[in-house]
Structure formats: C-alpha cells, structure tokens
All heavy atoms as an XYZ file, in Angstrom:
700
protein
N       0.840     -1.168      0.000
C       0.000      0.000      0.000
C       0.890      1.237      0.000
O       1.880      1.300      0.728
C      -0.907      0.001      1.225
C      -1.786      1.215      1.321
S      -2.900      1.210      2.737
C      -1.837      1.850      3.995
N       0.498      2.194     -0.771
C       1.196      3.475     -0.797
C       0.752      4.354      0.373
O      -0.284      4.106      0.993
C       0.907      4.203     -2.113
C       1.407      3.415     -3.296
O       2.432      2.748     -3.233
N       0.668      3.474     -4.389
N       1.538      5.374      0.666
C       1.217      6.288      1.771
C      -0.153      6.923      1.631
O      -0.807      7.233      2.621
C       2.274      7.386      1.865
C       3.596      6.906      2.404
C       4.609      8.029      2.526
O       4.207      9.209      2.563
O       5.807      7.722      2.584
N      -0.620      7.100      0.394
C      -1.919      7.733      0.170
C      -3.080      6.735      0.192
O      -4.223      7.086     -0.067
C      -1.923      8.520     -1.140
C      -1.764      7.629     -2.369
O      -1.630      6.400     -2.219
O      -1.768      8.183     -3.479
N      -2.794      5.455      0.509
C      -3.841      4.437      0.604
C      -4.142      3.719     -0.691
O      -4.998      2.838     -0.727
N      -3.459      4.052     -1.772
C      -3.671      3.364     -3.048
C      -2.850      2.085     -3.098
O      -1.949      1.869     -2.277
C      -3.297      4.278     -4.236
O      -1.919      4.648     -4.114
C      -4.167      5.521     -4.266
N      -3.167      1.232     -4.047
C      -2.469     -0.045     -4.255
C      -2.558     -0.985     -3.053
O      -1.583     -1.636     -2.675
C      -1.005      0.177     -4.647
C      -0.872      0.770     -6.027
O      -1.745      0.501     -6.884
O       0.096      1.505     -6.259
N      -3.758     -1.056     -2.460
C      -3.995     -2.026     -1.389
C      -3.966     -3.434     -1.964
O      -4.416     -3.674     -3.085
C      -5.368     -1.799     -0.750
C      -5.526     -0.575      0.133
C      -6.997     -0.391      0.503
C      -4.697     -0.730      1.387
N      -3.482     -4.382     -1.193
C      -3.518     -5.783     -1.573
C      -4.639     -6.447     -0.781
O      -4.527     -6.636      0.435
C      -2.182     -6.468     -1.269
C      -2.126     -7.970     -1.511
C      -2.381     -8.289     -2.988
C      -0.784     -8.512     -1.068
N      -5.745     -6.762     -1.449
C      -6.893     -7.379     -0.783
C      -6.597     -8.852     -0.538
O      -6.313     -9.607     -1.468
C      -8.144     -7.229     -1.650
C      -9.390     -7.763     -0.993
C     -10.623     -7.531     -1.844
O     -10.521     -7.558     -3.080
O     -11.690     -7.323     -1.258
N      -6.660     -9.257      0.725
C      -6.391    -10.649      1.076
C      -7.659    -11.473      1.202
O      -7.658    -12.661      0.916
C      -5.599    -10.721      2.386
C      -4.214    -10.085      2.368
C      -3.587    -10.147      3.756
C      -3.327    -10.759      1.336
N      -8.742    -10.869      1.686
C     -10.011    -11.587      1.830
C     -11.117    -10.762      1.193
O     -10.996     -9.556      1.062
C     -10.357    -11.859      3.308
O     -10.615    -10.620      3.967
C      -9.237    -12.597      4.032
N     -12.193    -11.433      0.822
C     -13.336    -10.744      0.228
C     -14.603    -11.541      0.531
O     -14.569    -12.768      0.637
C     -13.160    -10.603     -1.283
N     -15.709    -10.840      0.691
C     -16.993    -11.501      0.879
C     -17.261    -11.968      2.296
O     -18.212    -12.691      2.546
N     -16.426    -11.563      3.242
C     -16.594    -11.961      4.642
C     -16.400    -10.739      5.518
O     -15.898     -9.713      5.078
C     -15.566    -13.020      5.037
C     -15.625    -14.252      4.206
N     -16.564    -15.230      4.387
C     -14.853    -14.657      3.164
C     -16.363    -16.190      3.500
N     -15.338    -15.864      2.742
N     -16.770    -10.873      6.790
C     -16.522     -9.823      7.770
C     -15.298    -10.241      8.558
O     -15.391    -10.921      9.580
C     -17.753     -9.634      8.665
C     -17.671     -8.418      9.541
C     -17.800     -7.149      8.991
C     -17.460     -8.547     10.894
C     -17.726     -6.026      9.799
C     -17.384     -7.433     11.703
C     -17.513     -6.169     11.158
N     -14.101     -9.903      8.055
C     -12.830    -10.301      8.644
C     -12.221     -9.121      9.375
O     -12.100     -8.023      8.810
C     -11.872    -10.797      7.556
C     -12.405    -12.044      6.862
O     -13.149    -12.814      7.497
O     -12.069    -12.250      5.689
N     -11.845     -9.337     10.647
C     -11.357     -8.242     11.497
C     -10.139     -8.685     12.296
O      -9.834     -9.870     12.396
C     -12.465     -7.750     12.456
C     -12.947     -8.895     13.359
C     -13.633     -7.140     11.691
C     -13.902     -8.460     14.464
N      -9.479     -7.715     12.905
C      -8.417     -7.934     13.898
C      -7.261     -8.784     13.388
O      -6.838     -9.734     14.034
C      -8.988     -8.550     15.181
C     -10.033     -7.682     15.835
O      -9.945     -6.470     15.776
N     -11.027     -8.283     16.435
N      -6.701     -8.431     12.264
C      -5.567     -9.183     11.723
C      -4.298     -8.903     12.522
O      -4.079     -7.802     13.004
C      -5.348     -8.810     10.262
N      -3.469     -9.940     12.646
C      -2.195     -9.833     13.347
C      -1.143    -10.626     12.574
O      -1.403    -11.741     12.125
C      -2.349    -10.411     14.761
O      -1.108    -10.453     15.431
N       0.044    -10.045     12.426
C       1.129    -10.687     11.685
C       1.704    -11.891     12.427
O       1.872    -11.859     13.640
C       2.282     -9.706     11.487
C       2.025     -8.605     10.526
C       1.665     -7.331     10.831
C       2.107     -8.673      9.102
N       1.521     -6.598      9.673
C       1.797     -7.395      8.606
C       2.418     -9.688      8.206
C       1.784     -7.116      7.244
C       2.409     -9.398      6.856
C       2.094     -8.129      6.385
N       2.069    -12.933     11.687
C       2.894    -14.016     12.223
C       4.289    -13.435     12.440
O       4.724    -12.570     11.679
C       2.947    -15.179     11.216
C       3.643    -16.386     11.748
N       5.008    -16.500     11.747
C       3.170    -17.526     12.298
C       5.362    -17.658     12.272
N       4.252    -18.302     12.619
N       5.029    -13.905     13.447
C       6.359    -13.340     13.699
C       7.319    -13.398     12.510
O       8.180    -12.531     12.376
C       6.891    -14.185     14.861
C       5.668    -14.632     15.576
C       4.642    -14.853     14.485
N       7.173    -14.381     11.622
C       8.084    -14.449     10.473
C       7.634    -13.558      9.307
O       8.313    -13.465      8.289
C       8.306    -15.881     10.002
C       7.088    -16.522      9.341
O       6.085    -15.821      9.055
O       7.133    -17.742      9.108
N       6.461    -12.914      9.446
C       5.981    -11.990      8.426
C       5.361    -12.638      7.210
O       4.997    -11.962      6.260
N       5.175    -13.963      7.224
C       4.651    -14.666      6.053
C       3.195    -15.072      6.158
O       2.674    -15.757      5.275
C       5.503    -15.911      5.774
C       6.878    -15.542      5.277
O       7.029    -14.651      4.452
N       7.892    -16.215      5.797
N       2.511    -14.663      7.239
C       1.110    -15.050      7.428
C       0.436    -14.062      8.373
O       1.097    -13.280      9.055
C       1.016    -16.467      7.996
N      -0.894    -14.123      8.403
C      -1.680    -13.364      9.364
C      -2.685    -14.304     10.025
O      -3.047    -15.346      9.474
C      -2.448    -12.179      8.713
C      -1.489    -11.101      8.244
C      -3.339    -12.640      7.584
N      -3.123    -13.931     11.212
C      -4.238    -14.577     11.888
C      -5.306    -13.500     12.043
O      -4.987    -12.326     12.246
C      -3.821    -15.183     13.252
C      -3.319    -14.134     14.219
C      -4.951    -15.997     13.875
N      -6.586    -13.890     11.885
C      -7.657    -12.898     11.975
C      -8.949    -13.568     12.402
O      -9.068    -14.790     12.409
C      -7.838    -12.151     10.651
C      -8.119    -13.033      9.456
C      -9.416    -13.299      9.059
C      -7.070    -13.592      8.730
C      -9.677    -14.105      7.956
C      -7.313    -14.396      7.628
C      -8.613    -14.656      7.239
N      -9.933    -12.734     12.769
C     -11.262    -13.195     13.152
C     -12.184    -13.081     11.957
O     -12.170    -12.071     11.260
C     -11.841    -12.335     14.272
C     -10.957    -12.281     15.474
O      -9.910    -11.651     15.437
N     -11.363    -12.922     16.540
N     -12.987    -14.113     11.735
C     -14.012    -14.069     10.693
C     -15.369    -14.199     11.363
O     -15.671    -15.190     12.026
C     -13.809    -15.191      9.684
C     -14.931    -15.251      8.637
C     -14.572    -16.139      7.482
N     -13.605    -15.410      6.646
C     -12.961    -15.964      5.625
N     -13.149    -17.223      5.316
N     -12.107    -15.235      4.912
N     -16.213    -13.171     11.195
C     -17.570    -13.181     11.728
C     -18.547    -13.427     10.597
O     -18.350    -12.927      9.487
C     -17.898    -11.849     12.409
C     -16.956    -11.411     13.526
C     -17.384    -10.044     14.042
C     -16.921    -12.425     14.640
N     -19.593    -14.183     10.879
C     -20.641    -14.389      9.885
C     -21.457    -13.119      9.781
O     -21.830    -12.529     10.788
C     -21.540    -15.564     10.281
C     -20.818    -16.879     10.388
C     -20.210    -17.308      9.066
O     -20.788    -17.090      8.014
N     -19.046    -17.918      9.111
N     -21.725    -12.687      8.576
C     -22.464    -11.440      8.356
C     -23.856    -11.489      8.972
O     -24.380    -10.477      9.407
C     -22.560    -11.148      6.866
N     -24.450    -12.675      9.046
C     -25.821    -12.786      9.549
C     -25.883    -13.026     11.044
O     -26.929    -12.905     11.641
C     -26.548    -13.948      8.847
O     -25.804    -15.145      9.067
C     -26.676    -13.673      7.358
N     -24.747    -13.380     11.673
C     -24.785    -13.727     13.084
C     -23.401    -13.509     13.674
O     -22.524    -14.348     13.515
C     -25.228    -15.175     13.271
C     -25.323    -15.575     14.724
O     -24.997    -14.801     15.622
N     -25.773    -16.782     14.965
N     -23.202    -12.420     14.403
C     -21.885    -12.118     14.947
C     -21.462    -13.089     16.038
O     -20.316    -13.105     16.439
C     -21.835    -10.683     15.475
O     -22.728    -10.534     16.556
N     -22.392    -13.929     16.545
C     -22.023    -14.950     17.517
C     -21.416    -16.180     16.849
O     -20.984    -17.092     17.520
C     -23.235    -15.380     18.351
C     -23.562    -14.367     19.440
O     -22.685    -13.531     19.733
O     -24.663    -14.422     19.973
N     -21.437    -16.239     15.537
C     -20.845    -17.351     14.808
C     -19.510    -16.860     14.263
O     -19.458    -16.131     13.288
C     -21.777    -17.803     13.681
C     -21.325    -19.089     13.056
O     -20.226    -19.574     13.300
N     -22.174    -19.656     12.229
N     -18.412    -17.231     14.926
C     -17.109    -16.663     14.613
C     -16.074    -17.759     14.422
O     -16.244    -18.885     14.879
C     -16.672    -15.733     15.730
N     -14.992    -17.415     13.749
C     -13.891    -18.350     13.546
C     -12.567    -17.606     13.644
O     -12.488    -16.415     13.368
C     -14.007    -19.014     12.185
N     -11.528    -18.328     14.024
C     -10.160    -17.840     13.952
C      -9.573    -18.427     12.676
O      -9.620    -19.644     12.460
C      -9.328    -18.277     15.169
C      -9.932    -17.771     16.473
C      -7.869    -17.835     15.014
C      -9.918    -16.277     16.641
N      -9.037    -17.563     11.830
C      -8.513    -17.967     10.534
C      -7.035    -17.586     10.430
O      -6.599    -16.620     11.048
C      -9.276    -17.259      9.413
C     -10.782    -17.344      9.480
S     -11.431    -18.979      9.136
C     -11.124    -19.096      7.385
N      -6.293    -18.335      9.645
C      -4.937    -17.943      9.286
C      -4.846    -17.890      7.771
O      -5.618    -18.537      7.061
C      -3.886    -18.934      9.821
O      -4.138    -20.228      9.294
C      -3.887    -18.976     11.335
N      -3.899    -17.098      7.287
C      -3.665    -17.033      5.849
C      -2.181    -16.789      5.609
O      -1.613    -15.823      6.123
C      -4.465    -15.910      5.196
C      -4.198    -15.798      3.692
S      -5.095    -14.450      2.914
C      -6.764    -15.098      2.989
N      -1.565    -17.696      4.844
C      -0.192    -17.494      4.420
C      -0.176    -16.665      3.152
O      -1.113    -16.698      2.357
N       0.880    -15.913      2.960
C       0.950    -15.038      1.799
C       1.372    -15.760      0.532
O       1.140    -15.270     -0.565
C       1.866    -13.848      2.071
C       1.320    -12.961      3.147
C       2.059    -12.685      4.276
C       0.050    -12.416      3.046
C       1.544    -11.872      5.278
C      -0.479    -11.609      4.035
C       0.286    -11.341      5.161
N       1.963    -16.945      0.658
C       2.409    -17.651     -0.548
C       1.240    -18.127     -1.399
O       1.282    -18.036     -2.622
C       3.316    -18.827     -0.182
O       2.611    -19.746      0.636
N       0.169    -18.632     -0.752
C      -0.976    -19.130     -1.527
C      -2.257    -18.325     -1.300
O      -3.241    -18.515     -2.000
C      -1.232    -20.599     -1.237
C      -1.607    -20.870      0.210
O      -1.725    -19.915      1.005
O      -1.776    -22.047      0.550
N      -2.268    -17.447     -0.309
C      -3.429    -16.601      0.027
C      -4.705    -17.403      0.216
O      -5.785    -16.983     -0.183
C      -3.626    -15.507     -1.014
C      -2.511    -14.514     -1.019
C      -2.849    -13.306     -1.848
N      -1.666    -12.483     -1.953
C      -1.344    -11.795     -3.022
N      -2.121    -11.805     -4.078
N      -0.261    -11.075     -3.038
N      -4.583    -18.563      0.829
C      -5.734    -19.394      1.145
C      -5.998    -19.318      2.643
O      -5.102    -19.593      3.448
C      -5.479    -20.859      0.735
O      -5.231    -20.901     -0.659
C      -6.673    -21.733      1.066
N      -7.220    -18.953      3.019
C      -7.587    -18.872      4.432
C      -7.858    -20.268      4.967
O      -8.515    -21.082      4.323
C      -8.811    -17.990      4.607
N      -7.341    -20.539      6.159
C      -7.557    -21.827      6.833
C      -8.188    -21.568      8.194
O      -7.739    -20.694      8.939
C      -6.239    -22.565      7.001
N      -9.234    -22.321      8.515
C      -9.898    -22.176      9.801
C      -9.086    -22.901     10.873
O      -8.752    -24.066     10.723
C     -11.315    -22.745      9.754
C     -12.092    -22.492     11.031
S     -13.772    -23.165     11.002
C     -14.445    -22.383      9.566
N      -8.767    -22.183     11.942
C      -8.043    -22.755     13.067
C      -9.026    -23.236     14.124
O      -8.855    -24.276     14.728
C      -7.069    -21.719     13.666
C      -6.365    -22.258     14.891
C      -6.067    -21.281     12.610
N     -10.098    -22.464     14.329
C     -11.111    -22.806     15.323
C     -12.394    -22.069     14.978
O     -12.361    -20.998     14.377
C     -10.644    -22.393     16.715
O     -11.610    -22.744     17.683
N     -13.530    -22.645     15.357
C     -14.803    -21.969     15.125
C     -15.708    -22.137     16.327
O     -15.529    -23.047     17.137
C     -15.496    -22.513     13.874
O     -15.900    -23.844     14.091
N     -16.681    -21.248     16.425
C     -17.681    -21.289     17.482
C     -19.051    -21.120     16.857
O     -19.254    -20.235     16.040
C     -17.493    -20.140     18.471
C     -16.254    -20.155     19.269
C     -16.323    -20.902     20.554
N     -17.503    -20.589     21.334
C     -17.993    -21.424     22.233
N     -17.449    -22.583     22.431
N     -19.046    -21.112     22.929
N     -19.982    -21.962     17.241
C     -21.362    -21.760     16.819
C     -21.987    -20.695     17.710
O     -22.754    -19.870     17.262
C     -22.152    -23.080     16.875
C     -23.615    -22.835     16.572
C     -21.560    -24.070     15.888
N     -21.629    -20.714     18.985
C     -22.025    -19.634     19.893
C     -20.770    -19.132     20.587
O     -19.801    -19.854     20.754
C     -23.038    -20.121     20.947
O     -22.441    -21.162     21.708
C     -24.314    -20.598     20.301
N     -20.793    -17.906     20.981
C     -19.616    -17.305     21.605
C     -18.994    -16.302     20.658
O     -19.463    -16.103     19.544
N     -17.911    -15.696     21.099
C     -17.320    -14.627     20.313
C     -15.823    -14.619     20.513
O     -15.337    -14.824     21.619
C     -17.924    -13.303     20.769
C     -17.946    -12.253     19.724
C     -18.799    -12.178     18.669
C     -17.082    -11.126     19.622
N     -18.525    -11.065     17.920
C     -17.470    -10.400     18.489
C     -16.024    -10.662     20.380
C     -16.849     -9.243     18.089
C     -15.396     -9.508     19.982
C     -15.822     -8.819     18.852
N     -15.094    -14.420     19.444
C     -13.653    -14.211     19.504
C     -13.414    -12.728     19.252
O     -13.840    -12.196     18.231
C     -12.929    -15.002     18.415
C     -13.035    -16.495     18.556
C     -13.549    -17.259     17.533
C     -12.597    -17.126     19.699
C     -13.624    -18.638     17.638
C     -12.671    -18.507     19.816
C     -13.178    -19.258     18.792
N     -12.728    -12.047     20.149
C     -12.513    -10.617     19.988
C     -11.196    -10.300     19.289
O     -11.096     -9.319     18.584
C     -12.557     -9.917     21.340
N     -10.182    -11.110     19.490
C      -8.894    -10.843     18.857
C      -8.053    -12.109     18.890
O      -8.325    -13.039     19.637
C      -8.170     -9.703     19.567
O      -7.911    -10.052     20.905
N      -7.034    -12.126     18.076
C      -6.100    -13.246     18.036
C      -4.703    -12.703     17.757
O      -4.533    -11.874     16.869
C      -6.503    -14.241     16.951
N      -3.736    -13.149     18.529
C      -2.356    -12.705     18.371
C      -1.417    -13.910     18.425
O      -1.602    -14.803     19.244
C      -1.966    -11.732     19.495
C      -2.744    -10.438     19.586
C      -2.416     -9.716     20.883
C      -2.420     -9.553     18.402
N      -0.406    -13.901     17.558
C       0.593    -14.966     17.578
C       1.491    -14.833     18.800
O       1.853    -13.731     19.209
C       1.493    -14.883     16.349
C       0.830    -15.176     15.052
C       0.401    -14.253     14.143
C       0.540    -16.451     14.487
N      -0.143    -14.889     13.060
C      -0.066    -16.230     13.239
C       0.741    -17.758     14.917
C      -0.473    -17.258     12.418
C       0.325    -18.790     14.095
C      -0.273    -18.546     12.869
N       1.899    -15.968     19.351
C       2.963    -16.012     20.342
C       4.241    -15.540     19.642
O       4.415    -15.801     18.448
C       3.112    -17.451     20.843
C       4.038    -17.631     21.998
C       3.998    -19.075     22.476
C       5.056    -19.308     23.515
N       5.078    -20.721     23.920
N       5.152    -14.846     20.324
C       6.331    -14.301     19.644
C       7.143    -15.307     18.824
O       7.712    -14.941     17.801
C       7.164    -13.718     20.787
C       6.144    -13.312     21.797
C       5.092    -14.406     21.712
N       7.149    -16.586     19.218
C       7.891    -17.577     18.421
C       7.018    -18.232     17.352
O       7.472    -19.096     16.612
C       8.535    -18.631     19.308
C       7.529    -19.542     20.014
O       6.309    -19.425     19.774
O       7.975    -20.389     20.815
N       5.738    -17.827     17.253
C       4.838    -18.345     16.225
C       4.266    -19.722     16.503
O       3.574    -20.284     15.665
N       4.501    -20.270     17.686
C       4.078    -21.640     17.976
C       2.643    -21.761     18.486
O       2.112    -22.867     18.571
C       5.020    -22.269     19.006
O       4.920    -21.589     20.251
N       2.001    -20.660     18.826
C       0.641    -20.700     19.362
C      -0.036    -19.352     19.104
O       0.607    -18.383     18.730
C       0.667    -20.999     20.865
N      -1.356    -19.339     19.320
C      -2.161    -18.133     19.137
C      -2.937    -17.874     20.423
O      -3.586    -18.785     20.946
C      -3.142    -18.303     17.957
C      -2.378    -18.527     16.656
C      -4.076    -17.099     17.849
C      -3.253    -18.957     15.492
N      -2.856    -16.654     20.931
C      -3.662    -16.246     22.083
C      -4.917    -15.581     21.553
O      -4.862    -14.808     20.594
C      -2.887    -15.287     22.975
N      -6.066    -15.905     22.157
C      -7.334    -15.319     21.721
C      -8.081    -14.740     22.918
O      -7.939    -15.217     24.038
C      -8.238    -16.345     21.012
C      -8.585    -17.519     21.945
C      -7.600    -16.835     19.728
C      -9.671    -18.431     21.419
N      -8.853    -13.711     22.653
C      -9.811    -13.200     23.626
C     -11.161    -13.786     23.226
O     -11.545    -13.734     22.061
C      -9.857    -11.686     23.612
N     -11.866    -14.382     24.191
C     -13.110    -15.087     23.875
C     -14.072    -15.061     25.055
O     -13.655    -14.886     26.196
C     -12.808    -16.547     23.480
O     -14.032    -17.212     23.156
C     -12.115    -17.308     24.593
N     -15.342    -15.244     24.758
C     -16.319    -15.484     25.818
C     -16.829    -16.926     25.716
O     -17.921    -17.237     26.166
C     -17.458    -14.463     25.792
C     -18.360    -14.613     24.591
O     -18.095    -15.401     23.680
N     -19.440    -13.859     24.564
N     -16.032    -17.804     25.125
C     -16.416    -19.209     24.953
C     -16.692    -19.900     26.285
O     -17.427    -20.881     26.335
C     -15.313    -19.960     24.201
N     -16.106    -19.401     27.370
C     -16.294    -19.997     28.687
C     -17.419    -19.314     29.442
O     -17.648    -19.576     30.604
C     -14.989    -19.908     29.492
C     -13.802    -20.435     28.751
C     -12.827    -19.571     28.278
C     -13.656    -21.789     28.485
C     -11.730    -20.042     27.585
C     -12.570    -22.271     27.785
C     -11.606    -21.399     27.336
N     -18.121    -18.402     28.777
C     -19.177    -17.610     29.386
C     -18.653    -16.216     29.678
O     -17.447    -15.997     29.721
N     -19.566    -15.248     29.852
C     -19.125    -13.886     30.118
C     -18.323    -13.847     31.414
O     -18.582    -14.648     32.300
C     -20.406    -13.090     30.238
C     -21.507    -14.000     29.843
C     -20.991    -15.392     29.828
N     -17.421    -12.942     31.577
C     -16.938    -11.929     30.632
C     -15.914    -12.495     29.675
O     -15.631    -13.706     29.683
C     -16.299    -10.896     31.570
C     -15.734    -11.723     32.683
C     -16.737    -12.850     32.865
N     -15.317    -11.619     28.877
C     -14.265    -12.037     27.958
C     -13.057    -12.527     28.739
O     -12.716    -11.975     29.781
C     -13.832    -10.874     27.045
C     -14.923    -10.362     26.130
S     -15.471    -11.549     24.916
C     -14.159    -11.446     23.724
N     -12.406    -13.585     28.231
C     -11.209    -14.132     28.859
C     -10.187    -14.402     27.777
O     -10.501    -14.416     26.580
C     -11.550    -15.422     29.599
C     -12.521    -15.191     30.745
C     -12.898    -16.462     31.474
O     -12.539    -17.558     31.016
O     -13.554    -16.343     32.512
N      -8.954    -14.647     28.172
C      -7.886    -14.965     27.229
C      -7.630    -16.460     27.285
O      -7.601    -17.075     28.355
C      -6.592    -14.190     27.577
C      -5.452    -14.617     26.682
C      -6.837    -12.697     27.452
N      -7.478    -17.072     26.105
C      -7.179    -18.500     25.995
C      -6.022    -18.677     25.032
O      -5.752    -17.823     24.191
C      -8.414    -19.262     25.508
N      -5.335    -19.813     25.147
C      -4.202    -20.110     24.286
C      -4.546    -21.295     23.392
O      -5.019    -22.318     23.860
C      -2.965    -20.438     25.128
C      -1.653    -20.616     24.380
C      -1.240    -19.312     23.723
C      -0.567    -21.106     25.325
N      -4.323    -21.118     22.089
C      -4.525    -22.186     21.107
C      -3.152    -22.621     20.623
O      -2.398    -21.801     20.133
C      -5.341    -21.669     19.917
C      -6.689    -21.117     20.279
S      -7.468    -20.265     18.887
C      -7.607    -21.577     17.707
N      -2.812    -23.898     20.790
C      -1.517    -24.358     20.278
C      -1.665    -25.579     19.440
O      -2.709    -26.030     19.163
C      -0.532    -24.619     21.423
C      -1.094    -25.483     22.535
O      -2.050    -25.055     23.173
O      -0.551    -26.563     22.776
C-alpha cells in the first residue's frame, strides 16, 4: 500500500474479517471471521501469503472471539473469547 492508501492488496473478500495480526516471520496473518448474519458465529482464521488461502483454526457456533495474536515464536495463538461464558477471557490455542 502506498502512503496515500492506493495499491492495497486485498487478502479476503466476501466476509466480515477483522483484527488481523502478523505471524512473527511476516509470512502469514491470523484474523477473526464473523458471519455477516450472526456475529455470535465466529472463527479464527490464518492465511499465508504464498498461496493466500484462508484456513480455519477454530470456530464457534455460539460465543465470540474478539482478537487473536501470535505467540512471539509463532508456535501458538492467544485469543480473547467469551467461549467460557461472560466476561471475555484470554485462551491459548496451540
């Protein structure tokens, strides 16, 4: 992307994808995917830049994922979720 916002590289389309975070090696992102019709139906997705294919890491039929961040060595993902019931809590996915 240029400083003026032109030449964006679109990675996803047709979904409500939020809260992207870089993998420590810079070759992938992790992000939240919400269903447009039901924000309680959410998934944690990853996407590598070599093939630009999104892969589901985890999904919830009920509950909410607020954010996802890679562990500094890239071996796990920390998420904020209400999967255990309110309030929001932090969980580790490895």
